[in-house]
C-alpha positions in Angstrom: 104.9 89.5 69.5 107.4 92.9 70.2 110.3 91.9 67.9 107.5 91.5 65.0 105.8 94.8 66.0 109.2 96.8 66.3 111.1 94.4 63.1 108.2 95.1 60.6 108.2 99.0 61.6 112.1 98.8 60.7 111.5 96.6 57.0 109.1 99.0 56.4 110.9 102.3 57.0 114.0 100.6 54.7 116.5 100.1 57.8 116.5 96.5 57.2 115.0 93.7 54.8 113.0 91.2 55.1 115.0 88.8 54.5 117.2 90.4 57.6 114.2 90.4 60.1 113.7 86.8 59.0 117.7 86.1 59.8 117.6 87.9 63.2 114.3 85.8 64.2 115.8 82.8 63.4 118.7 83.6 65.9 116.7 85.1 68.5 116.6 81.4 70.4 120.1 81.3 71.1 121.2 84.8 71.8 121.6 86.1 76.0 121.3 89.6 76.5 124.3 91.4 77.7 123.8 93.3 80.6 125.5 96.3 79.5 122.4 96.7 76.9 120.1 96.3 79.4 121.6 98.5 82.3 121.8 101.5 79.6 118.2 100.4 78.9 117.4 100.7 82.3 119.0 104.2 82.5 121.6 103.2 85.2 124.1 103.6 83.4 125.1 105.5 80.4 126.2 104.3 76.8 129.4 105.5 77.6 129.9 103.8 80.8 129.0 100.6 79.1 131.7 100.7 76.6 134.2 101.3 79.2 133.2 98.6 80.9 133.3 96.2 77.5 136.6 97.4 77.0 138.0 97.0 80.0 136.4 93.2 79.6 139.2 92.9 77.0 142.0 92.9 79.5 140.3 91.4 82.5 139.0 88.0 83.3 136.1 89.3 85.2 132.3 89.6 84.1 130.4 92.6 83.2 128.4 93.0 86.5 131.9 92.7 88.1 133.6 95.7 86.3 130.5 97.8 86.4 130.8 97.5 90.6 133.7 97.4 90.9 133.8 100.7 89.0 130.9 102.1 91.1 128.4 102.3 88.3 126.2 99.3 89.5 125.5 97.8 92.9 124.9 94.2 93.9 121.1 94.5 94.1 120.6 96.4 90.9 122.9 93.3 89.0 120.7 90.9 90.5 117.6 92.8 89.2 119.5 93.3 85.5 120.2 89.5 85.1 116.3 88.7 85.5 115.7 90.7 82.9 117.7 88.9 80.3 115.2 87.2 79.1 112.7 89.9 77.5 111.7 89.7 74.5 112.2 93.1 73.5 116.0 93.3 74.6 116.9 89.6 73.2 115.1 91.2 70.1 117.7 94.4 70.2 120.3 92.6 71.4 120.2 90.4 67.8 120.2 93.4 65.8 123.1 94.9 67.2 125.0 91.3 67.3 124.4 91.0 63.6 125.4 94.5 63.2 121.8 95.7 61.5 121.9 98.7 64.1 124.2 100.0 66.5 123.7 100.6 70.3 123.8 104.8 69.8 120.8 104.0 66.8 118.4 102.3 69.1 116.7 105.4 70.9 116.5 107.2 67.7 115.1 104.5 65.9 112.5 103.5 69.0 111.5 107.4 69.2 110.9 107.3 65.3 108.7 104.2 65.8 106.5 106.2 68.8 106.0 109.0 66.6 104.6 107.1 63.8 102.2 105.1 65.8 101.1 108.0 67.7 102.3 106.5 71.1 103.3 108.2 74.4 106.3 107.4 76.3 104.3 105.1 78.6 102.4 103.3 75.6 106.2 102.7 73.7 106.5 100.9 77.1 103.8 99.1 77.1 104.8 97.5 74.0 108.4 96.7 74.9 106.5 94.5 77.7 105.4 92.0 75.3 102.3 91.8 77.3 99.0 90.9 75.5 97.0 92.7 77.9 99.2 95.8 78.1 99.5 96.0 74.1 96.0 95.1 72.9 94.2 98.4 74.6 96.8 100.2 72.4 94.8 98.4 69.0 91.4 98.7 69.8 89.3 101.2 68.7 87.8 103.0 71.8 84.3 101.7 70.7 85.9 98.1 70.7 87.2 98.0 74.0 84.1 95.8 75.4 85.7 93.1 73.4 89.0 93.0 74.6 88.6 90.1 76.8 87.6 88.4 73.8 90.5 89.4 71.4 92.8 88.9 74.1 92.0 85.2 74.2 92.6 85.1 70.3 95.6 86.9 70.7 97.0 84.5 73.7 95.5 80.8 71.5 97.2 82.1 68.3 100.6 82.5 70.5 99.9 79.5 72.4 98.7 76.9 69.3 100.1 78.2 66.2 103.1 80.9 66.1 104.8 82.1 69.5 105.5 85.5 67.0 101.9 86.1 66.6 100.8 89.8 67.7 97.9 92.0 67.1 98.0 95.1 64.5 95.4 98.2 64.9 91.7 97.3 65.0 88.8 99.8 63.3 85.5 99.7 63.5 83.8 98.6 60.2 80.4 98.4 58.7 80.2 95.0 57.7 81.3 91.3 58.6 84.2 90.0 56.0 83.0 88.6 52.7 86.3 86.6 52.0 86.8 83.0 53.3 85.9 82.8 56.6 84.4 80.8 59.8 82.5 82.4 62.2 80.8 81.2 65.7 78.0 82.7 68.1 78.5 82.9 71.2 74.9 82.8 72.4 73.3 84.2 75.6 70.6 87.3 76.3 71.5 89.2 72.8 75.0 87.8 72.1 78.0 88.0 70.4 79.8 86.8 66.7 83.3 86.2 66.1 84.7 85.3 63.2 88.2 84.5 61.4 88.7 85.6 57.6 92.0 85.7 55.3 93.9 88.7 55.0 97.0 88.4 52.8 97.9 84.7 53.3 97.7 84.2 57.3 94.3 82.2 57.6 95.4 79.4 54.9 99.0 79.1 56.9 97.4 78.8 60.5 94.8 75.6 58.9 98.1 74.2 58.2 99.3 74.7 61.1 97.0 74.1 63.6 95.1 71.0 61.4 99.0 69.5 61.1 98.1 69.2 57.4 99.7 71.3 54.5 96.0 72.7 52.9 96.7 74.1 49.4 93.8 76.0 49.1 90.6 77.4 51.6 87.9 75.4 51.5 85.8 73.3 53.8 88.6 71.0 54.6 91.0 74.1 55.9 88.0 75.9 57.4 87.5 73.0 59.6 90.6 73.7 61.1 90.3 77.2 61.3 86.7 76.6 63.0 88.2 74.0 65.7 90.9 76.9 66.2 87.8 79.2 66.7 86.0 77.1 69.3 88.9 77.0 71.4 89.2 80.7 71.5 86.1 81.1 72.2 86.1 78.2 74.4 88.9 79.6 76.3 86.9 83.1 76.3 83.9 81.5 77.7 85.5 79.5 80.3 86.9 82.4 81.9 83.7 84.3 82.0 81.8 81.2 83.6 84.3 81.8 86.6 82.6 85.2 86.7 79.0 83.4 87.0 78.3 84.7 83.3 77.4 81.7 81.2 77.9 81.6 77.0 76.7 79.2 74.7 78.9 78.4 71.9 76.7 77.5 68.5 78.7 75.3 66.1 80.7 77.2 63.6 79.7 78.3 60.3 81.4 78.5 56.8 79.5 80.7 55.4 78.7 84.5 56.0 76.6 85.8 59.6 73.4 85.5 59.0 72.1 86.7 62.6 71.4 90.8 62.5 74.1 92.4 64.1 73.8 96.1 66.1 74.5 98.7 64.1 78.2 100.4 65.0 79.6 97.3 66.8 81.7 95.5 64.2 85.1 95.9 64.9 88.2 94.3 62.7 91.4 93.6 64.1 94.4 92.3 62.2 96.5 89.2 64.0 99.8 88.5 62.0 101.7 85.4 62.1 105.3 86.4 60.8 104.5 88.6 58.0 101.0 87.3 57.1 97.6 88.6 58.3 94.0 87.5 58.7 91.5 89.3 60.6 89.8 88.5 63.9 86.2 90.2 63.9 83.7 90.7 66.5 80.6 91.8 66.9 77.3 92.2 69.2 74.3 90.7 68.0 70.4 92.0 67.9 
């Protein structure tokens, strides 16, 4: 998630191009984060100290960590902790940007600060985004009035990551006055009152999702392709209701529908949140029923 959240910001601000972002994404799996970058990110070393150790590596047959310990910049215990962080999606993304020459290590801090200011995030919220944890990122994207839906929206994002594209991520949600009118699939989660959720098109992602999840190259959104979206929505809602059942709350899933939502909806409860698959998005909408 974090790689596209930050990457799309860099594209939108003109720091890198869309093609360069895709190049970075394609190379991430082969990147191993350098301990120096992690040490600087964690505030354990300065940039100058990391550069010094890197220069010493050029003339000494020793690892970065060994030299840093020798110089007294890090301890063995700190090295052990830093090694465990080498798989961090955020750090892998930053390391790839640096390796590709798209940003310098010196630019990272002010780029992050600009991103934080532009998004209205606090320092702690920026750390939540860098964590790449759905449960930490999602509250930043949901309106206060929609926090009751966090569990269901979280199930939607995690399911997209697992079953469609591991780089899927949520955008900023908003409260809206009506359910979507664009191509969509909906499903009611029935209990005393109930919830309805739906997947609808935004700018091309729903058709892409139908093709990936349905394992068939669909050319348009019709009943055939939306049937795959219905199966995906059923999977999302099924995971959510299964979690509730373990807490003693039982909901019944109605069959997915492929027309407008017919059930009456409570006023001021409709939340629409974009979920992006790469550079394309769809909408996940959820509301309470009367």
